N, C-alpha and C positions, 0 to 999 in steps of 0.2 A: 423774647425767647431766652431761655436760660443759657448760660455760658457752660459749654460742655467741660471746660477745664476745671470748673468748681464742683462738679458732680462727685458724689461718693462712688465707690466701686460696687454699687448695688446692681443686681441682675434681676430682670423680670422675664419669666417664661410664660408665654401665652398658651394655655391649654394643659390639661392633666389627663389626656387620653394615653394611648399606647406609647406614642412618641414623647409626649410631654413628661410622663412619669419616667421614661428611660433617660431623658435629658436631666431631670431632677436628681435621679439616683446617681448618674455619672458626675454631675456637678458636686453633689454632696460627697462622693467618694474622692474627688480630686481637689477639694477645697483646701486652701492654705490660709495662713494667718493674714495674708494681704487681701483676701477676698472679703467683700462686703456682704450685706444681707442678700437673701434670695427670696423672691416672691413669685407667686403664680397667679395669673389672671384667669378667673372663672366666671362664667355667666351666672347671674343671680338665679337661685332656684325659683321656679314658677309655681310649684305645687308641693304638697306634702310628699307625694310619691317621688318627685325629683329630689327633694331634700333627703329622703331615706336612702335613695340610690347613691347619692353623693357623699353620704356620711362616712362610708369606708374610705373614700378618697381623702376626705378631710382629716380623718384619723391618721392616715399614712403621712399626709403632709405635716401634720403637727409633730409626729414622731421624728420627722427629718428637720424640724425647726424652720419650716417654710411658711412665710406669711401669705395670706390669701387676700387678693384684691378682686373686687367684683366689678364687672363691666359687661355690657352687651355689644359685641363687635358689630352686630347687624343693625341694632337700633340706635346706638349712641353716635353722635356726630364725631367727625375726625378731630374737631376742636376739643371735645370732651375727652376723647382718647389721648390726645396730645398732652392734656393736663396731667393724665396719669403717667404716661411714658416719660414725661420730663423729670421724674424723680429718679430715673435709672440711667446708669452709664451704658449698660448692655441690655438689649431686648432680643429675645429669641422667640420666633413665632413657630409654635407647634400646633396651630390650628389650620386645617386645610380648607376645604371649600364647603364645609357643612353650613356655614352662615350665608351661603348664596353667592352668586356672581358679583364681582366688583369688590368683595370684601378685602382681598389681598391688596388691591390698589388703595383702598380706603385706609387700611392699616399702615401701609407704606407712607401715604400722605401724612398721617398722624405722627409717625416716627420722625419724619423729616421736619415737620412743624415743631416737634418737641426738642429738636436739637440733640437727639440721642447720639452718644459718642460712637456706638458700634451696634450694628443691626444684623441679625441673621434671619433673613426672610424665609417663609415657607417655600423653599425651592428644593426640597429633598426629593428629587425625582430625576428626570431626564435632562439632557443638555439642551436647554431651550434656545441657546444661540444657534445650534445646528438644526433643531426641529423647526424653529421659527413659527410663523403664523400660518393658519390654514391647514393644520394637521388633521382636522376633523374633530378635535377635542377643544371646545371653546375655552376651557380653563387653562389650556396650554398657552393660548393667545394672551390671557391675562398675565401669565408668568413672564412673558416677553415684555409686557407693559411695565411690570415691576422692575425688571432689569434696566429698562430705559430710564425710569424715574431715578433709580439709584445712581446710574452712570452720568446723569445730567447735572449732578450736584457734587460738591466736594466737602461739605461740612460734616456729614455723617458718614463714617466708615462702614463698610459692609463686608460680609463674608458669605458667599453662597456655597453651600455644600451639596454637590451633586452625588446622589447615592444610587441612582437607578430605582427600580421598583422595590417596594418592601417585599422581602422574601415571603412573608406570610400571605401577601396578596396574590403572589404567583400561584400559591396552592389553595387559594380560596375557592371553594366549590362554585360560588356564584360567578366568579370570573370565567370559569369554564375552560381554562387552558390545561390544567392538570386535574384529572379525576382519579384520585387514588383508590376510591372505593370500587370503581369499575375498570381500573387498570387501562386508562386511556389518556393520551397526550395529544393536544392540538398544537400545531405550529401556526404562528401568525405570519402569513405572507410567504414564508419559505423556511425549509428545514435548516438552511444555512444562516438565517438571520440570528443575530446574537442579542442577548438580553443581560443587563447587569442588575443584580439584586443585592440588597443589604438588609440585615435585620434591624428593627427599631432599636434594640439594645445596643448594637454596634454603632448605629448612627448617633445615639446619645454619647457614647464613649468617645467616638472620633470627633464629633463636633466640639465637645469640651476640650479635647486635646488640641484641636486646631486653634481654639480661642486662647489657650494657655501657651501656645508655642512661642519660643523665642528663637530668632527675632520675630516680632509680631507680624501676623498675617492680616493684611488689610486690603480691601478693594480688589478681591480676587475670587475667582471660581475655583474651588478645591474639589478634586475628584476622589471619591472613596469607592470601595466595592467589597462586598462579601464574596461575590463570585461573578464571573462572566461566562456564559455558556451559550452555545447554539441550541436551537430547539431539538436538533438531533441528539446532541450530548445530554440535554435534559431528559429526553425519552430514555436514553441508555441508563442514566442514573436512577430514574424511577423504576425501570425494569430490574435493575440490580437490587434496589431497595425492596421491591415486592417479591423478588425471587421467581418471577414468571413473566412471560412475554406481555407487552402492553400493546394495545391497539394504537396505531399512529394515524392521525387524521390531519391533513393539510387544509387550512382555511386560506385559500388563495385570495389575493387582493380583490378580484372580481366578486368573489363570494361575500367578502366582508363589506364591500361597498353596497352590494345589492341588499344585504341584510339590514344595513343602516338606513338605506332608502325606504325599506318597508317599515322600519321602526325608528324614525328619526329622533325620538325622545329617549331612547334606550341608552343609559349611561355606559353600561358594560360594552355594548356594541361600538360605542364611540371610542372606548379604551382599546378594544380589539384593533380598530382601524389605526388609531394613533400609534400603537406599538408595532404594527406590521410594517416595519421599515428597516432598511439596512444601516441607517446612520442615526446618531443622536440618542439612542436608547441603550447603548453599550459602549464600553471602553476597556482597554487592556488593563488588567489588574496590576501589571508591572509598573505602571506610571502613577499609581494611586498614593495618597498620603499614608494609608495604613501600611503599604509595602515599604515605602521610603522610611517610615519610622519603626518598622519591625513590629507592628501591632497585630496580634492575633485576632482573626475574625471568623465568623461562622459561614462556611460555604454551603452549597446545596446539599451535599452528602451529609454533612454534620446536622443540618437542619432536619433532614429526613430521619436521621437517627434519634434526634431529640424529640421529634414528633411521635415516633414509635414509642419511645420511653414514656412520654407524657400520656399517650393513649392507653398504655398498659396499666397506668396507675388509676385510671378512672373505673 
């Protein structure tokens, strides 16, 4: 295995989706003379249609001076992935669970085999130490496994950035918690349960700022937050945004469990149950990295304002 001390200061970002591009833009904006090259790992295109769809992304990456590396996280062995990762001092995983169960364990195994100096795993979500296993969402269990793997060794440093839910996902119609079109808000478990949310753009900025922070941040879970609200406060904010009363519907735990029992393979119902809890999915903004560093972030009210502005342009 390579000696991490001899590595160049090159960075690899896995994925160029919403979070990956946000991370790349943030890294590009904060690059200094000491920074090495930046690469992004993409899955090889499998068809002409895929190639056409990816062309816009490739053009944007080229404009940023980002190199493209091809690999298939689902099909390639961890040894093959380790051979790629070994070229980089820092690896940031911005690919979630699209490649299937076990992918995050596989990626972590490859990172550790490669002797990467610093790894930021796909943990941009809840506090998995608090949530633990058995939440009803199997991918949460895998995230706990990844933490165990990282903590069981000392060669590769790691930084976990806990962000809460992506703000855009909270308002995703398919998720079903906020229905802006029909002026309806559902609470998961209780109106007093809290939820932390952060936009992908802020996650990118904050993650790069954490990696560049002096003194260096290593082997720690760092909490960030765009906003932390109760479902009652969320309904109030949506009501203020829409300028009219919203229908408020409580999805109690019994209801969520019954729905999942009737539809055991429904991913959204699994997320409903996993987030219907009083702990692990929210934290006080006052103790976050962004507040400590005085960094501006997008809260729920500002996201709604931006959403309205974007909709009016269409």
